[in-house]
N, C-alpha and C positions, 0 to 999 in steps of 0.2 A: 702198885706204882712201878713195878719192874718194866712194864711196857711204856712208861712215860719217860724213861731215861735212855739216852743215846739211841734214838730210833731214826729210821729213814722214812721220808715221805716221798711218794712217787706220783707220777702222772699228773692229772688235773688238780689233785689236792695240793701239790706243791705251790700252785699259784692262787689258791683260794684265799681271799682276804681274812676269812674267819680263822683258818689254819695259821696264816702268817701272824695274826695277833696272839695266838696261843703258844707259839714256840720260841725257844731261845736257840738261835743257830750256834752249833759247835764248830761249823766249818767242814771243809772236805777232809775226810780221814782216809788215808791209804789202806788198801786191803791188808789185813793181818795185824794192823796196829791195835793196841789195847785202848778201848774206849773208857771214859770216866765211870761207866756202869760196871766195868770189869769184863764186859763182852769183848769179843774180837771182831774188828771191823770187817765187813764184806766189801768195803770200798764205797765211797760216795759221800754225799752231804748228810750230816747227822744233826739231830736236834734234841733238846730236852723240852719238856712241857713247862710252861710258865706257871701253871696252876698246881704243880706238885709241891706238897708241903714237906718240911724237913723230916717228918716221920714216915714219908712214903705214901701218905694218903692223898687223894685227889681233893683239892680245895674247892672244886665246883661239882662234886660228884652228882648231886641231885639234878643239876642242869647241864651236865657234860654233853658235848656234841655227839651226833650219831656215829661218827667214825670211832669215837672212844667206846661208846656203848656196844658197837658191833665187834670190836677187836677181841680175839684174833680171827673172827669170821669163821668159826668152826674148825679152824686149823690148830694143830698143836702149837703152843707158844714156845719159841726157842730162846726166850730171854733168860739170862742167867738168874737163877733163884726164883723164877716164876712157878707158882703152884697151880696155875690154871689147868684144868683137865676137861676136855670136851665131853 
């Protein structure tokens, strides 16, 4: 669930109605500010996932959208506490 906390959504995804229904806007966070996840902001609009459960698990894991299935797209995950290894 680390990727589901305090993340940025860019490009066409930011206006996708499916994405809009899944996120809780945290607002614009200035660069260098501490995010609720404990990460440091890179600046911009940040969100939390509406389907993230209190224990950090995805509440819709079996039917999660493609963008969640694909994350982090073969790249190293830079989220604090993430244990993903490509």
